N, C-alpha and C positions, 0 to 999 in steps of 0.2 A: 353275401359276404364275397370278397375278391380273393384270387388266389393267395396273394402275398398275406392278407390277413389270416387266412387259415393257417398258413406256414407259421406266422407270427403266434396264433393261438395253439400250435401245437397239432392241429388237426392232420396236418400234411408233414410228415417228416422231412428233414433237410441235411445238408452236410455243412455244419456250422464252422466258419472260419474265425468269427469274433462277434461278441455280442455285448451290449450295455443296456442301460436304462431306455435309450432312446433309438438305438439302430440295431440292426441285425445284418451280418454279412454271411452269405453261404455260397457254395459252389453251383454254378449254373448246371441243370441237369443236360443241357444240349450245348457244350463249350464251342466257341467259335475260335479259341486260341488255346495254347498249352495250359495257361492259367486264365480262367473266366470265372468270374464272382460276381454275385449281384449285392448291392447294398441298399438297403430300404430302412426307411424310418419305421418305427413301431406304430405310431399313429398314421392313419389312413390321410393321404393327400393324393388326390386324383394325378397331378402331374407337377412338374418343375414350376409351372405357370402359378401356381397357387400357394407356394409354401412361403412362410415368414423367413426374412433375412436372417435372423438369430438361428433358425433350424438349418439353414445352408451353412452357416458358419460352423455349428456344432457337426454337421455331416463332414464337413471339409477335416476338421481334426479326426474325426473317426476314420476317414478314408486314409489319411496319413498313417494311423496306427495299423490299418489293414496292409497298406503297401509295405510297411515296416514287417510286420508279421509275416507276409509271404516273401519277403526279401527281394521286392522289385523296385525299391525307390531309386536305386543307384543306376540300374540300367534303363529304368523307364517303364511307363505303362500308359494305356489309353483309357479315358473315362468317357463313357457315352450315355447320354439320357435322351430318350425318344420321348417327343412331346406332342400328345393328341394324335389322331388317325394320320394326318398328312406327314407327321414326324416318325411314324411307323411303331407308334406305341401300341402294343398288343394287351399288355396288362396295365388296367389304369389304376396304378398304385405307384406313386413316385418310387423309381429305382435307377441306380447308376450301375451300368457294366464297367466292370474293371478288366481288362484284358492286358495280359502281359506273359512273360516267360519265353519270348521269341519276338522277333520282328513282326508287328502286326500289320504291316503295309501302309499305303497311302489310301487316303479317304477318296472316294470317288470324285473325279473332276479337280482334285487338288494338283496343284503346279508347284514344282520345286524352285 
């Protein structure tokens, strides 16, 4: 069983921000920004590459609710998902990182 499945099952505690029947959002234990939360589906999907379109639509609505609850929609936030090994995915359970609460910088190699 993967780390996030253990969190969903309550085997590992978390600092929950928001939860519904399909998704869980909790604070990252090693934050990369003032606000850094993870959004995961409760059903296991290895990565973004294998999720059904409807799940992504539902996840988008959930992320909007998370951003509202955290008070970051007006100033903005960054969403990141890492896909497979070359994309830097460490936990093979679909998850989105939401970074906010401060300017989170430019992406490596990005041009203005």
